Structures are given as structure tokens and as C-alpha cells.
C-alpha positions, 0 to 999 in steps of 0.5 A, spaced: 353 370 215 348 365 214 340 366 215 341 361 221 346 365 224 342 371 223 336 368 226 340 365 232 343 372 234 336 375 233 333 370 238 339 372 243 338 379 242 331 378 244 333 374 250 338 379 253 333 384 253 328 380 256 333 378 261 335 385 262 328 387 264 327 381 268 333 384 273 330 391 272 324 389 276 320 385 271 321 379 276 316 382 281 311 382 276 308 375 277 306 372 271 309 376 266 316 376 270 315 368 270 314 369 262 320 373 261 324 367 264 321 363 259 323 367 254 330 368 256 331 360 256 327 359 249 331 364 246 338 361 248 335 354 246 332 356 239 339 360 238 343 353 239 338 349 235 339 354 229 346 353 229 347 346 231 341 342 228 340 342 220 332 341 220 326 345 219 324 345 226 329 350 229 326 355 224 319 353 226 321 355 233 324 361 231 318 363 227 313 362 233 318 365 238 318 371 234 311 372 233 309 370 240 314 375 243 312 381 239 305 379 239 305 379 247 309 386 247 303 389 242 298 386 247 301 389 253 302 396 249 295 396 247 290 393 252 295 390 257 297 383 259 296 380 265 295 387 268 301 390 266 301 395 261 308 398 257 310 403 252 315 404 247 322 405 249 329 403 247 329 396 249 322 395 246 324 397 240 331 393 240 327 387 242 321 388 237 326 389 231 330 383 233 323 379 233 321 382 226 328 379 224 327 373 227 320 372 223 323 374 217 329 370 218 325 364 219 321 364 213 327 366 209 331 360 212 326 355 211 325 357 203 332 358 202 333 351 205 327 348 201 323 347 207 318 352 204 316 353 196 319 359 193 313 361 190 307 358 185 310 354 180 308 355 173 305 350 169 308 348 162 302 350 158 299 357 157 292 359 154 
């Protein structure tokens, strides 16, 4: 399984969790409900781009998606976000793991496909 497919699956898992939660009552929570819809759409679009478009941009979007979604949850879990405070549950763990996989997949895929350097290169001379 390629890194692109793993990243796409991670984005889709996060999108499905957010869709489930939206139907489970988040739709009635104002701004947060609207942002869950944005998350669902973004996850599906990014997943499609990852498998169809061979460029660095889908990895960049996947990285931003993972960081933004996980970051928003951590803010909501600690201090609250738009008046909503949440906690860790099975769906939060599932989404968090998928978003961590998305972040790692975006970086690993970018390195593997040559969009990011593999590490510091040594010069030919030694002191």
C-alpha cells in the first residue's frame, strides 16, 4: 500500500468520524457544526487528490488538514472552542490517530517522492 493511499484513508477516516458526529448532534452547535461539514468535504477532496494528482500539493493539504483538525480538537478538549468543550472518547481517539497518521504520511510521502530532502547531506571533506 502506498503512502498516498494510507494518507487518503487517514483523511477519509477523519472525515467519516466528523460526519458521524455531525449527525449525532454537532450540527446544532453553531460554528462548530459548520466546521465539521468543512472537515468532511476537505477530507474527501484531499483523499481524492492524493490518489489522482501526483504532485506535492496534496501532501501539503494533508499536512494542514491533519494539523488543523487535531489542533482544533486539542483546543476544544483543553480550553474549549467556540464555546464547546469536548473530551476523549472512542471517536476522538479514532480521529486523533487518523490525523496523526495523516501528518506522518504527508511528511513521509513528501520525502519519499522527493519534495522534501531526506536529511542533511554531508560535504565531501572532513576536518
